[in-house]
mmCIF entry with sequence, helices, sheets and N, C-alpha, C, O atoms, coordinates in Angstrom:
data_MODEL
# 
_entry.id   MODEL 
# 
_entity.id                         1 
_entity.type                       polymer 
_entity.pdbx_number_of_molecules   1 
# 
_entity_poly.entity_id                      1 
_entity_poly.type                           'polypeptide(L)' 
_entity_poly.nstd_linkage                   no 
_entity_poly.nstd_monomer                   no 
_entity_poly.pdbx_seq_one_letter_code       MADVDGFFAILLWQEYKNRQNRKALETLLSYNIQDAVNLEYL 
_entity_poly.pdbx_seq_one_letter_code_can   MADVDGFFAILLWQEYKNRQNRKALETLLSYNIQDAVNLEYL 
_entity_poly.pdbx_strand_id                 A 
# 
loop_
_entity_poly_seq.entity_id 
_entity_poly_seq.num 
_entity_poly_seq.mon_id 
_entity_poly_seq.hetero 
1 1  MET n 
1 2  ALA n 
1 3  ASP n 
1 4  VAL n 
1 5  ASP n 
1 6  GLY n 
1 7  PHE n 
1 8  PHE n 
1 9  ALA n 
1 10 ILE n 
1 11 LEU n 
1 12 LEU n 
1 13 TRP n 
1 14 GLN n 
1 15 GLU n 
1 16 TYR n 
1 17 LYS n 
1 18 ASN n 
1 19 ARG n 
1 20 GLN n 
1 21 ASN n 
1 22 ARG n 
1 23 LYS n 
1 24 ALA n 
1 25 LEU n 
1 26 GLU n 
1 27 THR n 
1 28 LEU n 
1 29 LEU n 
1 30 SER n 
1 31 TYR n 
1 32 ASN n 
1 33 ILE n 
1 34 GLN n 
1 35 ASP n 
1 36 ALA n 
1 37 VAL n 
1 38 ASN n 
1 39 LEU n 
1 40 GLU n 
1 41 TYR n 
1 42 LEU n 
# 
_struct_asym.id          A 
_struct_asym.entity_id   1 
# 
loop_
_struct_conf.conf_type_id 
_struct_conf.id 
_struct_conf.pdbx_PDB_helix_id 
_struct_conf.beg_label_comp_id 
_struct_conf.beg_label_asym_id 
_struct_conf.beg_label_seq_id 
_struct_conf.pdbx_beg_PDB_ins_code 
_struct_conf.end_label_comp_id 
_struct_conf.end_label_asym_id 
_struct_conf.end_label_seq_id 
_struct_conf.pdbx_end_PDB_ins_code 
_struct_conf.beg_auth_comp_id 
_struct_conf.beg_auth_asym_id 
_struct_conf.beg_auth_seq_id 
_struct_conf.end_auth_comp_id 
_struct_conf.end_auth_asym_id 
_struct_conf.end_auth_seq_id 
_struct_conf.pdbx_PDB_helix_class 
_struct_conf.details 
_struct_conf.pdbx_PDB_helix_length 
HELX_P HELX_P1 AA1 GLY A 6  ? ARG A 19 ? GLY A 6  ARG A 19 1 ? 14 
HELX_P HELX_P2 AA2 ARG A 22 ? LEU A 39 ? ARG A 22 LEU A 39 1 ? 18 
# 
_struct_conf_type.id          HELX_P 
_struct_conf_type.criteria    ? 
_struct_conf_type.reference   ? 
# 
loop_
_atom_site.group_PDB 
_atom_site.id 
_atom_site.type_symbol 
_atom_site.label_atom_id 
_atom_site.label_alt_id 
_atom_site.label_comp_id 
_atom_site.label_asym_id 
_atom_site.label_entity_id 
_atom_site.label_seq_id 
_atom_site.pdbx_PDB_ins_code 
_atom_site.Cartn_x 
_atom_site.Cartn_y 
_atom_site.Cartn_z 
_atom_site.occupancy 
_atom_site.B_iso_or_equiv 
_atom_site.pdbx_formal_charge 
_atom_site.auth_seq_id 
_atom_site.auth_comp_id 
_atom_site.auth_asym_id 
_atom_site.auth_atom_id 
_atom_site.pdbx_PDB_model_num 
ATOM 1   N N  . MET A 1 1  ? 7.682   5.159   3.937  1.00 0.00 ? 1  MET A N  1 
ATOM 2   C CA . MET A 1 1  ? 6.521   4.338   4.135  1.00 0.00 ? 1  MET A CA 1 
ATOM 3   C C  . MET A 1 1  ? 6.653   3.549   5.449  1.00 0.00 ? 1  MET A C  1 
ATOM 4   O O  . MET A 1 1  ? 6.153   2.430   5.554  1.00 0.00 ? 1  MET A O  1 
ATOM 5   N N  . ALA A 1 2  ? 7.310   4.120   6.423  1.00 0.00 ? 2  ALA A N  1 
ATOM 6   C CA . ALA A 1 2  ? 7.544   3.441   7.685  1.00 0.00 ? 2  ALA A CA 1 
ATOM 7   C C  . ALA A 1 2  ? 6.223   3.148   8.427  1.00 0.00 ? 2  ALA A C  1 
ATOM 8   O O  . ALA A 1 2  ? 6.151   2.200   9.208  1.00 0.00 ? 2  ALA A O  1 
ATOM 9   N N  . ASP A 1 3  ? 5.213   3.939   8.188  1.00 0.00 ? 3  ASP A N  1 
ATOM 10  C CA . ASP A 1 3  ? 3.930   3.764   8.898  1.00 0.00 ? 3  ASP A CA 1 
ATOM 11  C C  . ASP A 1 3  ? 3.015   2.733   8.236  1.00 0.00 ? 3  ASP A C  1 
ATOM 12  O O  . ASP A 1 3  ? 1.975   2.379   8.790  1.00 0.00 ? 3  ASP A O  1 
ATOM 13  N N  . VAL A 1 4  ? 3.398   2.253   7.058  1.00 0.00 ? 4  VAL A N  1 
ATOM 14  C CA . VAL A 1 4  ? 2.554   1.314   6.329  1.00 0.00 ? 4  VAL A CA 1 
ATOM 15  C C  . VAL A 1 4  ? 3.123   -0.087  6.462  1.00 0.00 ? 4  VAL A C  1 
ATOM 16  O O  . VAL A 1 4  ? 4.305   -0.318  6.207  1.00 0.00 ? 4  VAL A O  1 
ATOM 17  N N  . ASP A 1 5  ? 2.262   -1.026  6.869  1.00 0.00 ? 5  ASP A N  1 
ATOM 18  C CA . ASP A 1 5  ? 2.648   -2.440  6.945  1.00 0.00 ? 5  ASP A CA 1 
ATOM 19  C C  . ASP A 1 5  ? 1.588   -3.227  6.207  1.00 0.00 ? 5  ASP A C  1 
ATOM 20  O O  . ASP A 1 5  ? 0.671   -2.652  5.622  1.00 0.00 ? 5  ASP A O  1 
ATOM 21  N N  . GLY A 1 6  ? 1.714   -4.533  6.234  1.00 0.00 ? 6  GLY A N  1 
ATOM 22  C CA . GLY A 1 6  ? 0.773   -5.385  5.497  1.00 0.00 ? 6  GLY A CA 1 
ATOM 23  C C  . GLY A 1 6  ? -0.677  -5.197  5.911  1.00 0.00 ? 6  GLY A C  1 
ATOM 24  O O  . GLY A 1 6  ? -1.568  -5.198  5.062  1.00 0.00 ? 6  GLY A O  1 
ATOM 25  N N  . PHE A 1 7  ? -0.924  -5.038  7.206  1.00 0.00 ? 7  PHE A N  1 
ATOM 26  C CA . PHE A 1 7  ? -2.294  -4.838  7.666  1.00 0.00 ? 7  PHE A CA 1 
ATOM 27  C C  . PHE A 1 7  ? -2.850  -3.496  7.164  1.00 0.00 ? 7  PHE A C  1 
ATOM 28  O O  . PHE A 1 7  ? -3.998  -3.416  6.727  1.00 0.00 ? 7  PHE A O  1 
ATOM 29  N N  . PHE A 1 8  ? -2.031  -2.459  7.232  1.00 0.00 ? 8  PHE A N  1 
ATOM 30  C CA . PHE A 1 8  ? -2.461  -1.162  6.763  1.00 0.00 ? 8  PHE A CA 1 
ATOM 31  C C  . PHE A 1 8  ? -2.715  -1.165  5.258  1.00 0.00 ? 8  PHE A C  1 
ATOM 32  O O  . PHE A 1 8  ? -3.597  -0.461  4.765  1.00 0.00 ? 8  PHE A O  1 
ATOM 33  N N  . ALA A 1 9  ? -1.931  -1.966  4.535  1.00 0.00 ? 9  ALA A N  1 
ATOM 34  C CA . ALA A 1 9  ? -2.135  -2.098  3.107  1.00 0.00 ? 9  ALA A CA 1 
ATOM 35  C C  . ALA A 1 9  ? -3.517  -2.640  2.809  1.00 0.00 ? 9  ALA A C  1 
ATOM 36  O O  . ALA A 1 9  ? -4.165  -2.197  1.861  1.00 0.00 ? 9  ALA A O  1 
ATOM 37  N N  . ILE A 1 10 ? -3.975  -3.586  3.599  1.00 0.00 ? 10 ILE A N  1 
ATOM 38  C CA . ILE A 1 10 ? -5.333  -4.110  3.436  1.00 0.00 ? 10 ILE A CA 1 
ATOM 39  C C  . ILE A 1 10 ? -6.356  -3.013  3.656  1.00 0.00 ? 10 ILE A C  1 
ATOM 40  O O  . ILE A 1 10 ? -7.324  -2.901  2.904  1.00 0.00 ? 10 ILE A O  1 
ATOM 41  N N  . LEU A 1 11 ? -6.148  -2.209  4.678  1.00 0.00 ? 11 LEU A N  1 
ATOM 42  C CA . LEU A 1 11 ? -7.076  -1.091  4.951  1.00 0.00 ? 11 LEU A CA 1 
ATOM 43  C C  . LEU A 1 11 ? -7.077  -0.083  3.819  1.00 0.00 ? 11 LEU A C  1 
ATOM 44  O O  . LEU A 1 11 ? -8.127  0.454   3.465  1.00 0.00 ? 11 LEU A O  1 
ATOM 45  N N  . LEU A 1 12 ? -5.910  0.180   3.247  1.00 0.00 ? 12 LEU A N  1 
ATOM 46  C CA . LEU A 1 12 ? -5.841  1.105   2.096  1.00 0.00 ? 12 LEU A CA 1 
ATOM 47  C C  . LEU A 1 12 ? -6.653  0.566   0.929  1.00 0.00 ? 12 LEU A C  1 
ATOM 48  O O  . LEU A 1 12 ? -7.403  1.303   0.289  1.00 0.00 ? 12 LEU A O  1 
ATOM 49  N N  . TRP A 1 13 ? -6.499  -0.725  0.658  1.00 0.00 ? 13 TRP A N  1 
ATOM 50  C CA . TRP A 1 13 ? -7.256  -1.332  -0.440 1.00 0.00 ? 13 TRP A CA 1 
ATOM 51  C C  . TRP A 1 13 ? -8.743  -1.228  -0.189 1.00 0.00 ? 13 TRP A C  1 
ATOM 52  O O  . TRP A 1 13 ? -9.492  -0.886  -1.104 1.00 0.00 ? 13 TRP A O  1 
ATOM 53  N N  . GLN A 1 14 ? -9.198  -1.511  1.021  1.00 0.00 ? 14 GLN A N  1 
ATOM 54  C CA . GLN A 1 14 ? -10.624 -1.422  1.350  1.00 0.00 ? 14 GLN A CA 1 
ATOM 55  C C  . GLN A 1 14 ? -11.118 0.020   1.194  1.00 0.00 ? 14 GLN A C  1 
ATOM 56  O O  . GLN A 1 14 ? -12.219 0.258   0.698  1.00 0.00 ? 14 GLN A O  1 
ATOM 57  N N  . GLU A 1 15 ? -10.310 0.951   1.612  1.00 0.00 ? 15 GLU A N  1 
ATOM 58  C CA . GLU A 1 15 ? -10.684 2.376   1.471  1.00 0.00 ? 15 GLU A CA 1 
ATOM 59  C C  . GLU A 1 15 ? -10.868 2.745   0.021  1.00 0.00 ? 15 GLU A C  1 
ATOM 60  O O  . GLU A 1 15 ? -11.820 3.437   -0.337 1.00 0.00 ? 15 GLU A O  1 
ATOM 61  N N  . TYR A 1 16 ? -9.951  2.280   -0.823 1.00 0.00 ? 16 TYR A N  1 
ATOM 62  C CA . TYR A 1 16 ? -10.078 2.578   -2.243 1.00 0.00 ? 16 TYR A CA 1 
ATOM 63  C C  . TYR A 1 16 ? -11.302 1.861   -2.838 1.00 0.00 ? 16 TYR A C  1 
ATOM 64  O O  . TYR A 1 16 ? -12.092 2.458   -3.569 1.00 0.00 ? 16 TYR A O  1 
ATOM 65  N N  . LYS A 1 17 ? -11.437 0.592   -2.514 1.00 0.00 ? 17 LYS A N  1 
ATOM 66  C CA . LYS A 1 17 ? -12.510 -0.212  -3.075 1.00 0.00 ? 17 LYS A CA 1 
ATOM 67  C C  . LYS A 1 17 ? -13.897 0.312   -2.679 1.00 0.00 ? 17 LYS A C  1 
ATOM 68  O O  . LYS A 1 17 ? -14.815 0.367   -3.497 1.00 0.00 ? 17 LYS A O  1 
ATOM 69  N N  . ASN A 1 18 ? -14.020 0.688   -1.416 1.00 0.00 ? 18 ASN A N  1 
ATOM 70  C CA . ASN A 1 18 ? -15.321 1.109   -0.918 1.00 0.00 ? 18 ASN A CA 1 
ATOM 71  C C  . ASN A 1 18 ? -15.675 2.582   -1.198 1.00 0.00 ? 18 ASN A C  1 
ATOM 72  O O  . ASN A 1 18 ? -16.845 2.925   -1.368 1.00 0.00 ? 18 ASN A O  1 
ATOM 73  N N  . ARG A 1 19 ? -14.659 3.430   -1.242 1.00 0.00 ? 19 ARG A N  1 
ATOM 74  C CA . ARG A 1 19 ? -14.912 4.882   -1.390 1.00 0.00 ? 19 ARG A CA 1 
ATOM 75  C C  . ARG A 1 19 ? -14.242 5.520   -2.573 1.00 0.00 ? 19 ARG A C  1 
ATOM 76  O O  . ARG A 1 19 ? -14.335 6.731   -2.773 1.00 0.00 ? 19 ARG A O  1 
ATOM 77  N N  . GLN A 1 20 ? -13.541 4.682   -3.390 1.00 0.00 ? 20 GLN A N  1 
ATOM 78  C CA . GLN A 1 20 ? -12.814 5.202   -4.540 1.00 0.00 ? 20 GLN A CA 1 
ATOM 79  C C  . GLN A 1 20 ? -11.839 6.332   -4.161 1.00 0.00 ? 20 GLN A C  1 
ATOM 80  O O  . GLN A 1 20 ? -11.654 7.296   -4.903 1.00 0.00 ? 20 GLN A O  1 
ATOM 81  N N  . ASN A 1 21 ? -11.233 6.177   -2.992 1.00 0.00 ? 21 ASN A N  1 
ATOM 82  C CA . ASN A 1 21 ? -10.246 7.143   -2.491 1.00 0.00 ? 21 ASN A CA 1 
ATOM 83  C C  . ASN A 1 21 ? -8.948  6.994   -3.239 1.00 0.00 ? 21 ASN A C  1 
ATOM 84  O O  . ASN A 1 21 ? -8.171  6.076   -2.972 1.00 0.00 ? 21 ASN A O  1 
ATOM 85  N N  . ARG A 1 22 ? -8.707  7.886   -4.170 1.00 0.00 ? 22 ARG A N  1 
ATOM 86  C CA . ARG A 1 22 ? -7.527  7.804   -5.049 1.00 0.00 ? 22 ARG A CA 1 
ATOM 87  C C  . ARG A 1 22 ? -6.234  7.915   -4.248 1.00 0.00 ? 22 ARG A C  1 
ATOM 88  O O  . ARG A 1 22 ? -5.250  7.261   -4.593 1.00 0.00 ? 22 ARG A O  1 
ATOM 89  N N  . LYS A 1 23 ? -6.207  8.715   -3.197 1.00 0.00 ? 23 LYS A N  1 
ATOM 90  C CA . LYS A 1 23 ? -5.015  8.862   -2.366 1.00 0.00 ? 23 LYS A CA 1 
ATOM 91  C C  . LYS A 1 23 ? -4.653  7.548   -1.689 1.00 0.00 ? 23 LYS A C  1 
ATOM 92  O O  . LYS A 1 23 ? -3.474  7.215   -1.577 1.00 0.00 ? 23 LYS A O  1 
ATOM 93  N N  . ALA A 1 24 ? -5.660  6.794   -1.232 1.00 0.00 ? 24 ALA A N  1 
ATOM 94  C CA . ALA A 1 24 ? -5.426  5.491   -0.616 1.00 0.00 ? 24 ALA A CA 1 
ATOM 95  C C  . ALA A 1 24 ? -4.778  4.549   -1.633 1.00 0.00 ? 24 ALA A C  1 
ATOM 96  O O  . ALA A 1 24 ? -3.843  3.820   -1.302 1.00 0.00 ? 24 ALA A O  1 
ATOM 97  N N  . LEU A 1 25 ? -5.274  4.568   -2.862 1.00 0.00 ? 25 LEU A N  1 
ATOM 98  C CA . LEU A 1 25 ? -4.707  3.702   -3.916 1.00 0.00 ? 25 LEU A CA 1 
ATOM 99  C C  . LEU A 1 25 ? -3.265  4.128   -4.228 1.00 0.00 ? 25 LEU A C  1 
ATOM 100 O O  . LEU A 1 25 ? -2.399  3.266   -4.383 1.00 0.00 ? 25 LEU A O  1 
ATOM 101 N N  . GLU A 1 26 ? -2.995  5.395   -4.321 1.00 0.00 ? 26 GLU A N  1 
ATOM 102 C CA . GLU A 1 26 ? -1.639  5.863   -4.605 1.00 0.00 ? 26 GLU A CA 1 
ATOM 103 C C  . GLU A 1 26 ? -0.682  5.446   -3.474 1.00 0.00 ? 26 GLU A C  1 
ATOM 104 O O  . GLU A 1 26 ? 0.445   5.035   -3.748 1.00 0.00 ? 26 GLU A O  1 
ATOM 105 N N  . THR A 1 27 ? -1.106  5.543   -2.246 1.00 0.00 ? 27 THR A N  1 
ATOM 106 C CA . THR A 1 27 ? -0.276  5.143   -1.110 1.00 0.00 ? 27 THR A CA 1 
ATOM 107 C C  . THR A 1 27 ? -0.033  3.635   -1.163 1.00 0.00 ? 27 THR A C  1 
ATOM 108 O O  . THR A 1 27 ? 1.084   3.174   -0.928 1.00 0.00 ? 27 THR A O  1 
ATOM 109 N N  . LEU A 1 28 ? -1.081  2.869   -1.472 1.00 0.00 ? 28 LEU A N  1 
ATOM 110 C CA . LEU A 1 28 ? -0.933  1.422   -1.575 1.00 0.00 ? 28 LEU A CA 1 
ATOM 111 C C  . LEU A 1 28 ? 0.034   1.019   -2.687 1.00 0.00 ? 28 LEU A C  1 
ATOM 112 O O  . LEU A 1 28 ? 0.866   0.131   -2.502 1.00 0.00 ? 28 LEU A O  1 
ATOM 113 N N  . LEU A 1 29 ? -0.079  1.670   -3.832 1.00 0.00 ? 29 LEU A N  1 
ATOM 114 C CA . LEU A 1 29 ? 0.823   1.360   -4.932 1.00 0.00 ? 29 LEU A CA 1 
ATOM 115 C C  . LEU A 1 29 ? 2.267   1.704   -4.576 1.00 0.00 ? 29 LEU A C  1 
ATOM 116 O O  . LEU A 1 29 ? 3.181   0.954   -4.917 1.00 0.00 ? 29 LEU A O  1 
ATOM 117 N N  . SER A 1 30 ? 2.479   2.810   -3.905 1.00 0.00 ? 30 SER A N  1 
ATOM 118 C CA . SER A 1 30 ? 3.834   3.182   -3.471 1.00 0.00 ? 30 SER A CA 1 
ATOM 119 C C  . SER A 1 30 ? 4.389   2.157   -2.496 1.00 0.00 ? 30 SER A C  1 
ATOM 120 O O  . SER A 1 30 ? 5.557   1.776   -2.583 1.00 0.00 ? 30 SER A O  1 
ATOM 121 N N  . TYR A 1 31 ? 3.560   1.716   -1.578 1.00 0.00 ? 31 TYR A N  1 
ATOM 122 C CA . TYR A 1 31 ? 3.968   0.689   -0.611 1.00 0.00 ? 31 TYR A CA 1 
ATOM 123 C C  . TYR A 1 31 ? 4.338   -0.598  -1.334 1.00 0.00 ? 31 TYR A C  1 
ATOM 124 O O  . TYR A 1 31 ? 5.357   -1.215  -1.024 1.00 0.00 ? 31 TYR A O  1 
ATOM 125 N N  . ASN A 1 32 ? 3.515   -1.005  -2.296 1.00 0.00 ? 32 ASN A N  1 
ATOM 126 C CA . ASN A 1 32 ? 3.762   -2.253  -3.024 1.00 0.00 ? 32 ASN A CA 1 
ATOM 127 C C  . ASN A 1 32 ? 5.054   -2.195  -3.827 1.00 0.00 ? 32 ASN A C  1 
ATOM 128 O O  . ASN A 1 32 ? 5.802   -3.172  -3.870 1.00 0.00 ? 32 ASN A O  1 
ATOM 129 N N  . ILE A 1 33 ? 5.321   -1.061  -4.462 1.00 0.00 ? 33 ILE A N  1 
ATOM 130 C CA . ILE A 1 33 ? 6.564   -0.900  -5.202 1.00 0.00 ? 33 ILE A CA 1 
ATOM 131 C C  . ILE A 1 33 ? 7.749   -1.002  -4.274 1.00 0.00 ? 33 ILE A C  1 
ATOM 132 O O  . ILE A 1 33 ? 8.705   -1.723  -4.556 1.00 0.00 ? 33 ILE A O  1 
ATOM 133 N N  . GLN A 1 34 ? 7.694   -0.292  -3.179 1.00 0.00 ? 34 GLN A N  1 
ATOM 134 C CA . GLN A 1 34 ? 8.787   -0.314  -2.220 1.00 0.00 ? 34 GLN A CA 1 
ATOM 135 C C  . GLN A 1 34 ? 8.983   -1.706  -1.622 1.00 0.00 ? 34 GLN A C  1 
ATOM 136 O O  . GLN A 1 34 ? 10.116  -2.138  -1.407 1.00 0.00 ? 34 GLN A O  1 
ATOM 137 N N  . ASP A 1 35 ? 7.895   -2.397  -1.357 1.00 0.00 ? 35 ASP A N  1 
ATOM 138 C CA . ASP A 1 35 ? 7.970   -3.746  -0.819 1.00 0.00 ? 35 ASP A CA 1 
ATOM 139 C C  . ASP A 1 35 ? 8.636   -4.691  -1.820 1.00 0.00 ? 35 ASP A C  1 
ATOM 140 O O  . ASP A 1 35 ? 9.478   -5.505  -1.440 1.00 0.00 ? 35 ASP A O  1 
ATOM 141 N N  . ALA A 1 36 ? 8.266   -4.587  -3.084 1.00 0.00 ? 36 ALA A N  1 
ATOM 142 C CA . ALA A 1 36 ? 8.850   -5.433  -4.116 1.00 0.00 ? 36 ALA A CA 1 
ATOM 143 C C  . ALA A 1 36 ? 10.338  -5.159  -4.292 1.00 0.00 ? 36 ALA A C  1 
ATOM 144 O O  . ALA A 1 36 ? 11.121  -6.094  -4.463 1.00 0.00 ? 36 ALA A O  1 
ATOM 145 N N  . VAL A 1 37 ? 10.734  -3.902  -4.253 1.00 0.00 ? 37 VAL A N  1 
ATOM 146 C CA . VAL A 1 37 ? 12.150  -3.548  -4.364 1.00 0.00 ? 37 VAL A CA 1 
ATOM 147 C C  . VAL A 1 37 ? 12.922  -4.116  -3.212 1.00 0.00 ? 37 VAL A C  1 
ATOM 148 O O  . VAL A 1 37 ? 14.012  -4.654  -3.407 1.00 0.00 ? 37 VAL A O  1 
ATOM 149 N N  . ASN A 1 38 ? 12.389  -4.012  -2.007 1.00 0.00 ? 38 ASN A N  1 
ATOM 150 C CA . ASN A 1 38 ? 13.089  -4.509  -0.814 1.00 0.00 ? 38 ASN A CA 1 
ATOM 151 C C  . ASN A 1 38 ? 13.205  -6.028  -0.819 1.00 0.00 ? 38 ASN A C  1 
ATOM 152 O O  . ASN A 1 38 ? 14.126  -6.573  -0.211 1.00 0.00 ? 38 ASN A O  1 
ATOM 153 N N  . LEU A 1 39 ? 12.281  -6.730  -1.499 1.00 0.00 ? 39 LEU A N  1 
ATOM 154 C CA . LEU A 1 39 ? 12.355  -8.192  -1.573 1.00 0.00 ? 39 LEU A CA 1 
ATOM 155 C C  . LEU A 1 39 ? 13.569  -8.680  -2.369 1.00 0.00 ? 39 LEU A C  1 
ATOM 156 O O  . LEU A 1 39 ? 14.031  -9.805  -2.182 1.00 0.00 ? 39 LEU A O  1 
ATOM 157 N N  . GLU A 1 40 ? 14.070  -7.837  -3.241 1.00 0.00 ? 40 GLU A N  1 
ATOM 158 C CA . GLU A 1 40 ? 15.244  -8.202  -4.062 1.00 0.00 ? 40 GLU A CA 1 
ATOM 159 C C  . GLU A 1 40 ? 16.409  -8.602  -3.171 1.00 0.00 ? 40 GLU A C  1 
ATOM 160 O O  . GLU A 1 40 ? 17.173  -9.498  -3.531 1.00 0.00 ? 40 GLU A O  1 
ATOM 161 N N  . TYR A 1 41 ? 16.564  -7.964  -2.023 1.00 0.00 ? 41 TYR A N  1 
ATOM 162 C CA . TYR A 1 41 ? 17.666  -8.243  -1.136 1.00 0.00 ? 41 TYR A CA 1 
ATOM 163 C C  . TYR A 1 41 ? 17.504  -9.545  -0.357 1.00 0.00 ? 41 TYR A C  1 
ATOM 164 O O  . TYR A 1 41 ? 18.473  -10.055 0.206  1.00 0.00 ? 41 TYR A O  1 
ATOM 165 N N  . LEU A 1 42 ? 16.309  -10.074 -0.324 1.00 0.00 ? 42 LEU A N  1 
ATOM 166 C CA . LEU A 1 42 ? 16.077  -11.342 0.347  1.00 0.00 ? 42 LEU A CA 1 
ATOM 167 C C  . LEU A 1 42 ? 16.434  -12.458 -0.571 1.00 0.00 ? 42 LEU A C  1 
ATOM 168 O O  . LEU A 1 42 ? 16.312  -13.625 -0.201 1.00 0.00 ? 42 LEU A O  1 
# 
């Protein structure tokens, strides 16, 4: 998920919300899971 950052996450959510793009939602959920796991080390 190197290409996804917080700003891109917002765009993914808007894409899902506006167009019901399931792939955008799946990518966003993967990013969020990875982000939460990485926070454990902080």
